DOPAZA-47462 format. One record per residue: x, y, z of N, C-alpha, C in turn; residue in three letters; residue number from 1. Coordinates in pm, whole numbers. Atoms other than C-alpha are relative to their C-alpha. Layout:
% residues N
     n_c1     n_c2     n_c3    ca_c1    ca_c2    ca_c3     c_c1     c_c2     c_c3    aa     i
        X        Y        Z        X        Y        Z        X        Y        Z   Ala   NUM
...
% end
This chain:
% residues 406
     n_c1     n_c2     n_c3    ca_c1    ca_c2    ca_c3     c_c1     c_c2     c_c3    aa     i
       91        3      119     3659     -322     3955      -32     -153      -44   Met     1
       98      157       29     3434     -590     3841       75      -31     -159   Gly     2
      -54       92      163     3524     -807     3519      -65       72      -99   Leu     3
       63      -59       96     3266     -638     3330       70      145      -58   Ala     4
      -82     -125       21     3435     -301     3361      140      -20      -66   Glu     5
     -111       32       53     3777     -458     3293      -11      -44     -148   Arg     6
       26       53      129     3651     -635     2978      -39      117      -95   Ala     7
        9     -113       68     3545     -288     2855      113       85      -34   Lys     8
     -111      -68       -3     3868     -133     2933       93      -51     -131   Ile     9
      -80       91      105     4060     -415     2725      -68        8     -147   Val    10
       92       20      143     3806     -404     2430       41      153      -53   Leu    11
      -26     -142       81     3865       -6     2402      144        9      -27   His    12
     -136      -27        8     4251      -60     2436       60      -85      -92   Ser    13
      -72      104       80     4328     -378     2260     -115      -55     -120   Glu    14
       93       60       73     4019     -434     2070      -48     -151        7   Gly    15
       81      138      -28     3790     -779     2009      138     -107       18   Ile    16
     -107      138       -9     4107     -993     1952       85       27      113   Glu    17
      -54      -31     -123     4291     -847     2251      -98      -65      128   Gly    18
      103       29     -120     3978     -914     2479      -21     -148      -15   Leu    19
       16      147       23     3937    -1279     2339      150      -65       51   Leu    20
     -126       60      -49     4304    -1342     2390        2      -15      144   Arg    21
      -18      -23     -126     4311    -1226     2746     -119      -76       81   Arg    22
      124       96      -83     3967    -1426     2823       64     -141      -48   Ser    23
      -10      118       44     4156    -1734     2682     -108      -59      -89   Gly    24
      109       67      144     3911    -1766     2376     -143      -10       66   Gly    25
      169        3      -57     3598    -1777     2627      -63       95      -15   Lys    26
       83      -96       26     3309    -1589     2511     -105       16      168   Ile    27
       87       -5     -123     3185    -1546     2901      -82      139        2   Asn    28
      119      -80      -38     2886    -1320     3028       78      147      -10   Arg    29
      -71     -115       10     3117    -1029     3070       60       72     -116   Glu    30
      -61      -13      147     3304    -1042     2736     -134       42     -107   Val    31
      124      -33      105     2947    -1048     2552      -51      115       48   Arg    32
       40     -167       -8     2830     -730     2741       74       71      -38   Glu    33
     -121      -90       33     3157     -566     2651      -43       16     -149   Ala    34
       15       -6      133     3083     -644     2284     -105       29      -51   Ile    35
      164      -93       22     2712     -561     2306        6      128      -13   Arg    36
      -12     -137      -27     2774     -223     2427       77       69      -62   Glu    37
      -78      -54       80     3032     -170     2180       36      -60     -148   Asn    38
       30       74      100     2911     -274     1863       83       10     -132   Arg    39
     -103      -42       99     3151      -84     1648      147      -81       -8   Gln    40
     -116       72       -5     3427     -299     1752      -12     -147      -40   Phe    41
       25      127       42     3301     -602     1635        3      -41     -150   Val    42
      -72       -8      135     3441     -551     1274       66     -112        3   Tyr    43
     -109      111       40     3688     -844     1303      -90     -117      -72   Pro    44
       49       79       75     3409    -1047     1130       39        4     -137   Tyr    45
      -49        1      144     3518    -1149      797      -93      -43      -71   Arg    46
      135      -10      136     3271    -1083      511       78      -17     -140   Val    47
      -44      -13      163     3293    -1129      145     -128       -5      -86   Thr    48
       96      -26       68     3063    -1074     -149       -6      -78     -105   Asp    49
       31       90      146     2939    -1272     -480      107       18      -69   His    50
     -125      -31      120     3207    -1096     -689      120      -78       44   Arg    51
     -145       59      -68     3481    -1266     -487      -33     -158      -54   Gln    52
       34      139      -22     3336    -1625     -537       13      -70     -180   Ile    53
      -11       38      127     3447    -1842     -852      -22     -155       22   Arg    54
       34      130      -10     3359    -2217     -928      142      -47      -17   Thr    55
     -175      100       55     3646    -2495     -945       89       17      -88   Lys    56
      -29      -21      121     3686    -2404    -1286       52      128      -33   Asp    57
      -38     -161       40     3749    -2049    -1236     -107       71      -50   Gly    58
      108      -82      100     3433    -1930    -1417     -102       46      141   Glu    59
       99      -67      -70     3177    -1689    -1233     -110     -132        2   Ser    60
      112       66       -7     2862    -1878    -1112     -115       99       24   Asn    61
       96      -83      -41     2626    -1600    -1123     -106       11     -120   Val    62
      134      -38      141     2276    -1558    -1373      -16      122       68   Trp    63
       67     -115      -14     2180    -1167    -1388      -78       35      -83   Glu    64
      109      -60       91     1922     -947    -1523       81      150        0   Arg    65
      -28     -137       49     1984     -581    -1643       -6       75      137   Asp    66
       37     -118     -100     2049     -309    -1404     -122       76        7   Pro    67
      130      -95      -19     1745     -109    -1271      -28       43      129   Glu    68
       30      -12     -112     1607       61    -1021     -156      107       15   Lys    69
      126      -65       55     1253      224     -976       42      175       57   Ile    70
       -8     -119      -16     1222      597     -967     -124       48       77   Glu    71
      131      -68      -59      987      792     -722        6      163      -63   Val    72
       -3     -175       20      908     1144     -891     -150       60       33   Asn    73
      123      -44      -60      650     1313     -692      -56      147      -52   Arg    74
       37      -82       72      417     1564     -831      -82       90       91   Thr    75
      104      -53      -92      181     1620     -535       30       92      127   Asp    76
      -60      -98     -104      259     1922     -313      -19      -71      150   Thr    77
       28       46     -117       79     1774      -23       94     -142       49   Asp    78
      -69      117      -58      266     1442       16      156       68       13   Glu    79
     -157      -55        9      611     1631      -61      -17       75      159   Lys    80
       22      -80     -116      497     1869      270      -21     -127      117   Asp    81
       38      130     -125      401     1509      469      129      -77       14   Ile    82
     -122      100       -9      727     1326      389      120       42      -10   Phe    83
      -95      -59       18      971     1565      313      108      -86      -94   Gly    84
      -65       63      119     1283     1428      112      -19     -163       34   Arg    85
       -8      176        4     1253     1022       54      125      -37      -24   Ile    86
     -140       40       52     1555      860       62      -34     -134      -41   Pro    87
       -4      115      102     1606      633     -225      143      -34      -24   Thr    88
     -115       66       57     1909      426     -356       10       57     -146   Asn    89
      -14      -92      149     2026      646     -651       96      -91      -85   Asp    90
      -72       72      103     2227      360     -795      -78     -112      -52   Arg    91
       90      112       72     2109      131    -1058      106     -136       59   Glu    92
      -83      137      -57     2218     -238     -935      -85      -96      -76   Ser    93
       33      110      115     2192     -563    -1108      -70     -102       84   Thr    94
       70      109      -74     1937     -840     -966       84     -131      -38   Asn    95
      -71      117       22     2146    -1154     -940      -28     -170       63   Phe    96
       25       85      -72     2129    -1527     -828      135      -72      -39   Val    97
     -127       70       20     2465    -1701     -768       -7     -151       54   Ile    98
      -53      167     -102     2549    -2091     -663      123      -19       41   Lys    99
     -111       -8      -74     2785    -2125     -419       52     -161        9   Val   100
      -21      109      -24     2951    -2445     -421       93      -53      151   Asp   101
      -71       44     -118     3070    -2648      -93       13      106      133   Glu   102
       -4      -95     -117     2987    -2407      199      -79      -53      108   Cys   103
       93       25     -111     2799    -2408      516      -80      109       20   Arg   104
      148     -123      -50     2472    -2229      659       -1      -38      158   Ile   105
       11      -11     -134     2479    -2159     1014     -115       60       70   Ile   106
      115      -67     -105     2199    -2042     1280     -120        6      -82   Asp   107
      152       32       51     1816    -2056     1180      -16      116     -113   Glu   108
       31      -81      120     1845    -1752      940       90      -52     -121   Thr   109
      -91       39      123     2108    -1971      716       75      105      -56   Ala   110
     -116      -96      -26     2394    -1738      749       80      -98     -106   Val   111
      -51       90       28     2610    -1875      476      172       43        4   Ala   112
     -146      -11      -13     2995    -1938      517       85      -41      -90   Leu   113
      -98       52      113     3264    -2005      271       98      -96       43   Leu   114
     -136       96      -81     3574    -2243      316       65       68       98   Asp   115
      -81      -47     -103     3749    -2016      479      -36       77      140   Gly   116
      102      -32     -107     3488    -1917      738      -63      116      -27   Gly   117
       56     -108       34     3403    -1613      586     -152        4      -22   Glu   118
      164      -29        3     3033    -1475      592       -8       45     -122   Ile   119
       14      -19      136     2883    -1453      254     -106      150       30   Leu   120
       71      -89      -43     2754    -1093      283     -141       14      -75   Leu   121
       95       12       53     2505    -1153       25     -141      -76       50   Asp   122
      116       79     -103     2320    -1404      290      -39       90      111   Ser   123
       48      -72     -131     2285    -1141      544      -54      169      -47   Val   124
       54     -176       95     2121     -821      333       71       59     -121   Gly   125
      -78      -34      124     2402     -762       95       78      131       60   Gly   126
      -86     -107      -41     2531     -454      329       37      -36      131   Asn   127
      -79       61     -120     2801     -505      576      -53      101       97   Arg   128
       45      -96     -143     2678     -199      815     -105      -60       43   Asp   129
      153       92      -60     2320     -362      810       33     -123       83   Tyr   130
      -14      123      -57     2448     -678      888       54       23      164   Phe   131
      -67      -33     -135     2664     -549     1195     -124       52       96   Phe   132
      109      -45      -98     2348     -347     1305      -74     -110       44   Tyr   133
       94       95      -51     2120     -662     1276       65     -106       48   Arg   134
      -76      129      -11     2386     -885     1383      -68     -117      107   Met   135
       59      106     -121     2188    -1015     1701     -135      -92      -62   Asp   136
      122       75       66     1884    -1115     1447       75      -82      -97   Asp   137
      -56       95      104     2099    -1272     1159       69     -132       79   Tyr   138
      -64       83      -93     2299    -1473     1447      -42      -11      131   Leu   139
       75      -28     -125     2074    -1506     1743       69     -102       88   Pro   140
      -70       99      -70     2256    -1820     1866      139      -26      -24   Thr   141
     -109       72       -3     2600    -1824     1736      111      113      -49   Ser   142
      -88     -113       41     2756    -1470     1674      114        0       95   Lys   143
     -106      -17      -83     3002    -1517     1969       81     -112      -62   Tyr   144
      -40      105       48     3081    -1856     1858       94      -11     -122   Glu   145
      -28      -50      130     3121    -1767     1508      159       87      -22   Leu   146
     -131     -102        2     3364    -1468     1593      139      -67       77   Leu   147
     -108       63      -53     3570    -1676     1814       77      -77     -112   Arg   148
      -80       96      113     3651    -1932     1497       41       62      -77   Arg   149
      -69      -94      100     3720    -1632     1271      132       33       54   Gln   150
      -96      -90      -81     3959    -1474     1525      120     -124        7   Ile   151
      -85      124      -28     4132    -1818     1605       41      -63     -149   Tyr   152
       -6       64       95     4109    -1952     1277      -16     -142        8   Arg   153
       23      139      -43     3935    -2279     1400     -126      -49     -108   Arg   154
       88       54       76     3734    -2511     1188     -126      -93       88   Glu   155
       91       76      -76     3435    -2702     1301        5     -142        5   Pro   156
        8      126       37     3420    -3047     1327      -68      -74      -99   Gly   157
       85       54      119     3224    -3283     1127     -161        1       -9   Asp   158
      115      -63        2     2907    -3135     1005      -66      -75     -125   Ile   159
       51       68       99     2646    -3323      794      -43       81     -100   Asp   160
        9      -92       91     2554    -3214      476     -200        3      -25   Tyr   161
      155       13       66     2170    -3125      372      -26      -96      -91   Leu   162
       54      116      114     1985    -3393      193      -50       36     -116   Gln   163
       57      -52      104     1811    -3196      -49      100      146      -67   Asn   164
     -122      -98       69     2068    -2988     -314      -56       -5     -144   Glu   165
      -56     -115      -59     2066    -2730     -451     -128       64      114   Pro   166
      109      -79      -97     1878    -2504     -170        2      138       -9   Val   167
       13     -150       14     1756    -2166     -199      -32       55      140   Phe   168
       55      -62     -149     1729    -1996      167      -73       97        5   Pro   169
       74     -102      -53     1450    -1799      268      -62       -2      138   Met   170
      -32        8     -128     1511    -1751      585       27      148       89   Thr   171
      -16     -137      -60     1465    -1365      727       44       15      118   Pro   172
      -63      -15     -140     1603    -1249     1043     -113       48      103   Pro   173
      119      -21      -84     1277    -1119     1135     -117      -46      -64   Tyr   174
      133       49       54      918    -1247     1124     -104      127      -45   Asp   175
       59     -121       37      784     -925      950      -79      -13     -118   Asn   176
       63       42      144      481     -961      677       59       79      -96   Phe   177
      -22      -90       70      588     -651      524      136      -37      -70   Tyr   178
     -124       49       23      955     -749      492        4     -116      -75   Ala   179
       32      153       75      818    -1120      370      -48       33     -134   Trp   180
       83      -73      156      628     -938       85       85       53      -92   Val   181
      -43     -102       98      843     -683      -34      159      -32       18   Ile   182
     -142       19       -4     1193     -798       44       46     -150      -21   Glu   183
      -38      129       17     1182    -1189       41      -93      -71     -102   Tyr   184
       85       38      109      904    -1310     -188       55       16     -141   Leu   185
      -61      -42      129     1033    -1091     -467      130      -70      -76   Pro   186
     -146       69       55     1368    -1269     -471      -45     -149      -73   Lys   187
       35      132       88     1196    -1572     -646       10       30     -126   Leu   188
      -26      -34      127     1238    -1364     -943      111      -85      -81   Arg   189
     -101       58       38     1588    -1480     -967       32     -149       11   Met   190
        8      167       -5     1521    -1865     -866      -55      -30     -121   Leu   191
       54       28      109     1300    -1851    -1170      112        7     -144   Asp   192
     -119       20       84     1585    -1742    -1378      111      -85       12   Val   193
      -67      128        3     1801    -2014    -1248      -61     -112      -57   Tyr   194
       63      165       35     1552    -2270    -1310      -18       -2     -157   Glu   195
       36      -21      170     1494    -2151    -1675      119      -38      -65   Arg   196
     -161        0       71     1887    -2137    -1719       48     -168       10   Glu   197
      -35      138      -33     1948    -2481    -1577      -84     -129       24   Thr   198
       75      135        0     1652    -2704    -1572      -37      -54      138   Gly   199
       -4       64     -117     1696    -2767    -1214     -109       88      112   His   200
      111      -52      -77     1418    -2696     -904       44        3      121   Glu   201
      -47        4      -93     1590    -2626     -626      -98      -29      136   Pro   202
       82       27      -99     1452    -2723     -279       34      159       66   Ala   203
      -12     -148      -68     1365    -2364      -90        6      -42      187   Ile   204
       -9       61     -161     1453    -2365      292      -56      130       89   Leu   205
       37     -100     -108     1256    -2189      528       24       -3      175   Ile   206
      -46       38     -144     1293    -2154      919     -103      -95       57   Lys   207
      125       81      -62     1088    -2420     1103     -117       90       93   Ser   208
       93      -64      -97      947    -2157     1349      -55      126      -91   Thr   209
       69      -79      100      830    -1950     1012     -143       15       67   Ser   210
      130      -44        7      498    -1750     1074      -82      -92     -115   Pro   211
       88       51       89      217    -1915      884      -21       61     -139   Asp   212
       28      -51      113      209    -1675      620      132      -42      -94   Phe   213
     -112       53       95      539    -1811      489       -2     -126      -51   Val   214
       27      124       77      477    -2153      408     -142       23      -76   Pro   215
      100       12       68      113    -2044      302       24       92     -163   Gln   216
      -36      -85      129      248    -1782       57       82      -95     -133   Ser   217
      -76       89       82      507    -2010      -96      -61     -125      -53   Leu   218
       95      110       55      239    -2290     -138     -101       69      -96   Ala   219
       98      -82       90        2    -2033     -299       78       31     -124   Tyr   220
      -84      -44      149      275    -1922     -564       74     -140      -65   Leu   221
      -51      113       47      359    -2310     -629      114      -64       53   Gly   222
     -114       59      -31      641    -2384     -454      -15      -93      145   Tyr   223
       28       93     -124      463    -2619     -168       88     -110       46   Gly   224
      -59      152      -30      614    -2974     -233      177       40       19   Pro   225
     -160        4      -24      983    -2813     -224       32       54      115   Arg   226
       -5      -78      -77      953    -2649       86      103     -107      103   Leu   227
      -77       90      -96     1231    -2773      350       23       79      127   Glu   228
       -7      -94     -109     1220    -2657      700      138      -35       80   Arg   229
     -152      -13      -55     1549    -2573      877      -18       36      149   Trp   230
       -3      -23     -125     1593    -2560     1265      115       82       37   Ser   231
     -129      -80      -18     1930    -2375     1265       95     -118       42   Gly   232
     -120       82      -26     2263    -2527     1401       78       41     -144   Gly   233
      -98      -65      109     2483    -2553     1120       11     -168     -104   Glu   234
       11      119      127     2510    -2783      787       71       34     -105   Ala   235
      -66      -38      129     2719    -2825      497     -104      -12     -121   Arg   236
       81       25      155     2561    -2762      142       86      -12     -122   Val   237
      -82        3      119     2709    -2862     -175      -48      104     -103   Lys   238
       43      -99       64     2518    -2620     -370     -118      101       53   Asn   239
      106     -106      -45     2341    -2295     -236        0      107      -71   Leu   240
       26     -133       92     2180    -2035     -434      -37      107      105   Leu   241
       14     -101      -62     2191    -1700     -311      -68      136      -98   Ile   242
       48     -102       64     1968    -1410     -455       43      164       28   Ala   243
      -32     -143      -53     2052    -1030     -461     -110       22      107   Lys   244
       91      -55     -100     1871     -893     -146      -21      170      -27   His   245
       34     -135       44     1698     -557     -194      -45       64      152   Arg   246
       51      -37     -107     1677     -365      150     -103      110       -7   Leu   247
      129     -101       22     1317     -183      176      -76        7      119   Asn   248
       82      -31      -94     1204     -204      528       37      183       36   Thr   249
      -50     -117      -21     1174      162      664      112       41       84   Ser   250
     -105       -1      -74     1436      113      905      145       -1      -75   Glu   251
      -93      -33       95     1678       52      645       27       81     -103   Ala   252
       -5     -102       81     1568      293      403       41      127       78   Ala   253
      -55     -109      -75     1672      555      692      117       18      -51   Arg   254
     -151       30        6     2018      447      644       58        8     -170   Arg   255
      -66       34      144     2067      343      274     -107       21     -104   Tyr   256
       98       -9      101     1740      444       97      -74     -108      -51   Gly   257
      105      100       56     1470      268      -51       48      -86     -123   Tyr   258
      -88       61      135     1615       -1     -294      -71      -80      -63   Asp   259
       82       89       63     1306     -115     -486       41      -35     -155   Leu   260
      -29       52      129     1344     -345     -805     -151       -5      -56   Ser   261
      124       18       60     1039     -300    -1041       21     -159      -82   Tyr   262
      -12      105       34     1166     -620    -1183      -30     -130       85   Asp   263
       27       93      -97     1150     -812     -868     -121        3       40   Tyr   264
      137      -15      -82      795     -678     -750      -87      -40     -106   Leu   265
       89       31       81      637     -694    -1063      -17     -169      -34   Asn   266
       36      151       17      718    -1063    -1109      -80      -50       84   Phe   267
       63       21     -118      567    -1111     -793     -158        8      -22   Leu   268
      145      -65       36      265     -923     -874      -74      -62     -133   Arg   269
       64       84      104      212    -1107    -1210       -3     -137       49   Lys   270
       18      150      -32      258    -1438    -1039     -147      -17       64   Arg   271
      105       25      -60       -6    -1360     -824     -160       35      -68   Val   272
      116      -34       66     -282    -1181    -1053      -18     -127      -99   Arg   273
       52       86       88     -253    -1447    -1307      -46     -152       56   Arg   274
       59      131      -53     -351    -1738    -1057     -154       31      -12   Arg   275
      159       13       -9     -760    -1824    -1065      -18       20      190   Pro   276
       67      -14     -132     -913    -1668     -773     -120       19       14   Arg   277
      144      -28      -50    -1234    -1645     -586      -19      152       13   Gln   278
       15     -139        0    -1369    -1303     -655      -97       42      123   Ser   279
       73      -51     -154    -1524    -1062     -385      -70      140      -56   His   280
       59     -136       40    -1782     -824     -556      -29       67      136   Pro   281
       66      -78     -123    -1901     -736     -217      104       73       89   Asp   282
      -92      -37      -76    -1570     -629     -101       94      124      -73   Ala   283
      -59      -77       66    -1468     -344     -361       81      101       90   Asp   284
      -74      -80      -65    -1364     -114      -93       17      -54      156   Arg   285
      -69       81     -150    -1140     -250      203       58       91       84   Ile   286
      -40      -52     -127    -1074     -115      527       88     -103       76   Tyr   287
      -89       63      -63     -772     -298      665       15       47      158   Ile   288
       -3      -43     -117     -851     -302     1054      147      -44       83   Ser   289
     -109       67     -109     -567     -331     1317      -44       26      132   Arg   290
       61       -4     -127     -793     -324     1593       51     -109      122   Gln   291
      -33      102      -48     -670     -672     1677      148      -18       13   Asn   292
     -107       44        4     -326     -631     1631      142      129        5   Ala   293
      -48     -129      -34     -198     -284     1769      -34      109      -93   Gly   294
       16     -136       65     -217       66     1626     -139       29      -43   Arg   295
      123       -8      -17     -577       72     1701      -58      150        1   Asn   296
       57     -105        2     -799      348     1615      -72       33      149   Val   297
       77      -32     -157     -921      501     1981     -145       11      -31   Ala   298
      157      -50       19    -1249      625     1851      -33      -70     -103   Asn   299
       46      103      121    -1319      331     1598     -156        6      -31   Phe   300
      108      -32      -34    -1678      349     1725      -33      110      -65   Asp   301
       31     -106       59    -1696      682     1560       10      -24     -174   Glu   302
      -66       51      165    -1509      560     1202     -118      -99      -48   Leu   303
       49      144       67    -1717      239     1169     -130       61      -79   Arg   304
      121      -41       54    -2058      429     1066       49       48     -159   Pro   305
      -60      -72      131    -1826      651      825       10      -95     -113   Ile   306
      -32      105      109    -1691      353      646     -118      -67      -57   Leu   307
      155      100       37    -2040      167      634      -76       87     -105   His   308
       77     -100      100    -2177      475      479       94       37     -146   Asp   309
      -77      -20      104    -1924      482      213       63     -125      -83   His   310
       10       99       48    -1940      127      129      129     -114       24   Gly   311
     -129       61      -11    -1624      -14      304      -14     -156       54   Phe   312
       -4      109      -86    -1568     -365      423      107      -25       63   Thr   313
     -102        0      -68    -1374     -421      717       69     -116       37   Ile   314
      -49      112      -14    -1147     -697      731      125       12      106   Val   315
     -126       16      -92     -871     -819      964       89      -99     -105   Cys   316
     -105      112       57     -590     -959      745       86      -99       70   Leu   317
      -75       75      -44     -397    -1120     1001      -64     -134       39   Glu   318
       60      152      -57     -696    -1383     1087      -24      -80     -145   Glu   319
       61       65      103     -723    -1494      711      104      -55      -60   Leu   320
     -101       65       76     -485    -1733      517       42       98     -134   Pro   321
      -43      -17       95     -274    -1590      280      -52       21     -122   Phe   322
       59       17      132     -458    -1682      -30     -109       72       -6   Glu   323
      113     -103      -31     -764    -1472      114       40      113       14   Asn   324
      -32     -152       -8     -585    -1166      186       31       26     -144   Gln   325
      -12      -54      145     -465    -1143     -191     -110        1      -78   Val   326
       97       -7       65     -765    -1238     -340     -102      125       34   Glu   327
       86      -97      -64     -950     -949     -120       61      152      -88   Leu   328
      -37     -128       32     -707     -685     -220       29       17     -158   Val   329
      -35       26      144     -621     -807     -591     -150       48      -48   Ala   330
      120        9       52    -1000     -748     -659      -86      145       32   Asp   331
       44     -105      -43    -1056     -420     -486       32      127      -74   Ala   332
      -22     -154       57    -1064      -27     -590       65       73       80   Ser   333
      -58     -111     -118     -979      124     -255       43      -77      132   Val   334
      -73       64     -116     -754       -2       13       27       94       97   Val   335
      -35     -104      -71     -751      201      337       32      -43      145   Met   336
       -5       39     -114     -623      163      668      109       63       75   Gly   337
     -129      -53      -52     -366      261      939      150      -65      -46   Pro   338
     -151       74       38       23      228      862       14     -136       53   His   339
      -29      125      -52       75     -116      886       39      -93     -110   Gly   340
      -61       81      104      225     -445      707      -99      -34      -79   Ala   341
       89       66      137     -108     -533      532       -9       78      -80   Gly   342
      -20      -81      132      -64     -242      329       58      -51     -132   Leu   343
     -102       28       96      222     -428      162      -97      -90     -131   Ala   344
       65       68       83      -74     -584      -38      -26       46     -129   His   345
       64     -102      129     -138     -277     -250       81      -31     -175   Leu   346
      -71       45      130      123     -458     -499      -62      -86      -57   Ile   347
       71       99       46     -112     -696     -573     -124       82      -93   Phe   348
      110      -72       75     -377     -442     -684       -9       89     -114   Gly   349
       18      -44      142     -494     -281    -1001      -96      131        6   Glu   350
       37     -150       -7     -548      130    -1029      -85       26      159   Asp   351
       65      -40     -155     -600      134     -641       -5      114        2   Leu   352
      -24      -90      -90     -702      418     -439       42      -17      124   Thr   353
      -50       25     -117     -501      388     -124       -8      109      118   Val   354
       14     -123      -92     -570      591      188       64      -54      129   Ile   355
      -78       34     -146     -321      549      490      -25      103       91   Glu   356
        6      -76     -132     -375      667      843      125      -19       60   Met   357
     -110       15      -78      -73      765     1030      -44       63      118   Phe   358
       -7      -77     -121      -20      851     1403      125      106      -27   Asn   359
      -89     -110       68      171     1188     1358      104      -23       59   Arg   360
     -157       22      -59      487     1055     1559       36     -112      -90   Leu   361
      -55      114       76      519      769     1311      -25       -7     -129   His   362
       15      -23      145      503      885      948      116      -48      -91   Ile   363
      -63       80      116      666      663      665      -27       15     -116   Lys   364
       65       22      124      645      684      312       30     -113      -64   Pro   365
       18      102       74      669      359      242      -69      -72      -72   Thr   366
      103       27       87      361      285       95      -39       98      -99   Tyr   367
       11      -91       92      334      610      -81      137      -22     -115   Tyr   368
      -81       73      135      656      485     -253      -32     -104      -72   Val   369
       64      105       57      502      169     -341     -110       15     -107   Leu   370
       90      -29       76      196      335     -470       38       67     -142   Ser   371
      -65      -51      109      420      553     -683       51      -88     -124   Glu   372
      -70      138       77      588      241     -817     -116      -59      -82   Ala   373
       74       95       58      277       81     -928     -138      112      -60   Phe   374
       88      -69       71       71      390    -1038     -137       33       63   Gly   375
       83       16     -109     -174      379     -740      -44      172       59   His   376
       14     -131     -104     -353      706     -620       11       -8      128   Glu   377
      -36      -26     -157     -247      796     -284      -26      106       90   Tyr   378
       35     -127      -95     -383      995        6       40      -64      114   His   379
      -34       19     -138     -297     1008      357      -59       84      114   Ser   380
       51      -69     -113     -429     1136      694      110       16      110   Thr   381
      -95        7     -123     -218     1258      999      -76       26      107   Ile   382
       61       30     -112     -360     1174     1331       23        4      125   Asn   383
      -79      -17     -136     -333     1263     1683       -4     -147       65   Asp   384
      -34      112      -62     -196     1025     1928     -102       -8      126   Val   385
       87       32     -128     -414      832     2223       56      -60       28   Asp   386
      -67       82      -22     -177      662     2410      109      -60      -87   Gly   387
      -83       61       96      -41      389     2187      -91       21     -142   Gly   388
       93       51      138     -326      432     1914      -26      164      -47   Asp   389
       26     -142       50     -439      713     1679     -153       48       31   Ile   390
      119      -37       -6     -743      912     1735      -29      127     -123   Arg   391
       12      -82      121     -898     1039     1406     -100      106       21   Ile   392
      108     -103       15    -1084     1371     1327     -131      -49     -113   Asp   393
       96       42       61    -1392     1244     1178      -57       89     -116   Thr   394
       38      -91      125    -1488     1544      979      112      -27      -98   Val   395
     -149       10      119    -1123     1524      820      -11     -124      -95   Glu   396
       52       89       99    -1225     1187      726     -106      -46     -103   Ile   397
      112       -4       69    -1542     1219      599        5       83     -147   Glu   398
      -31      -76       98    -1410     1501      368       87      -72     -104   Thr   399
     -113      104       98    -1108     1288      248      -78      -94      -99   Leu   400
       58      110       84    -1351     1010      142      -83       81     -114   Leu   401
       98      -44       93    -1587     1219      -26       82       70     -127   Gln   402
     -107      -68      137    -1301     1385     -260      100     -131      -41   Ser   403
     -101      101       60    -1094     1076     -301      -95      -91      -67   Ala   404
       65       95       76    -1383      833     -396     -128       72      -46   Leu   405
      116      -73       83    -1575     1110     -592       17      -99     -138   Ala   406
% end
C-alpha cells in the first residue's frame, strides 16, 4: 500500500489531527493529496467573526448601517419560465465595517488572523462553508502551513508591520471583473462611513498581481493616491478594516442565494454617475462583444448587419480602460451582449434596456436580478450551442429587437 493510500485511511479513521500527528507535523505530498480529496475533513481550521471582536477597552469597534436587502419581484411570465426559482438570501443583514487591532494578514488575499491564530471569517467572504469551498483560492500558498500552525498552536516568528495604517484590504481570491464590480467595489460604502465617522483615510491594499481594472477603477473613484500593493506573505497590522462581504457570484448564489445590498450598489452607482465624464452621443445603443474574450457568437457575421441596422455600436470592453467602459454604459439607452462580466456595468446605467444572450446550457439570472434592482427593462434570448460558442437565430433576434426597441 502506497503512502497516499495510507494517508487517506488515517484521515478517515483519525481525522486531520491524527494524520498530521502520524506524519510528524509534515505536510508532504501524500498528506496534501489526502486533504485535497477529502475537503470535508479540513474543518479543524479555527474561524471567528466580527461579533467576537472587542477593543482593548472591551468596546465594540464596529460601524453599521441599517439592515436591508434587495427584493426581486418578478412579474414577467417569460422570465419566470426561463430562470425558474431565483435563489435569494431572505434574511435582512447589516452592512458594517470593523476595525481590528493588532492582527496579521497572510497570503496574497490578505486573510486576517487574530491573536490566537483564528481566521477572521469576514475577511474570507463571511461564510464558513464558502471559505472551505474556496480555500485553495483564499489561501493559495499557505493553507497547509496555517492548518499545521493552528493544530499545533504554533506562533510564527518575528513578522514586520505594514508601514501604512490603518489599512483596508481589497484583495479578492479571483480576478473576475463581475465579482470586483458587484462584490468588492461596493464595500467602499462602509469605508466611506468609517472615514466620515473618524476623519481617517486608510490605505487601500490591493494585490500586486491585480488586473488593470482594479487600480484603474479605484483611481477613477478617487482612491488612487492611497493604493498599496501587497505581494503576499505575512505581515502584522496595527489597525485592519474589514467590511461586510456580500456573496453575489452565480456560483455562490446557487448555494446561499443572491445577497444584494441596494445601499452598497447605489453608493457605487452614485459615485460613478456624479463624476464628470465624456459623453458618447454616437453610442446610444451598445453591443458588448465577446468575440475576443470567449463566449463568441459563432455566426457573428450574420448578427453584425442586424446590429448595424438597429444603430448599435460594437465595443470590446476588455480592451478599454475602466473609465471609458463606464462612460459608454452610463450614457447608453440599450446594452446588449452575450452573458458575461461586462454586463455588470448595467448598474451604472439609467433606464436601460438590457438584452442578454445565453448559451442554452449556461443560463443564469445574475443580470436579470440586477436589472430588477435598478429598474431596467430586461430581455433575453436562449441560443443553440456551437462548440463552446453560441449560434443565434437571426430571425428571433430581429423580432426581439423590433419589439424591445420600438
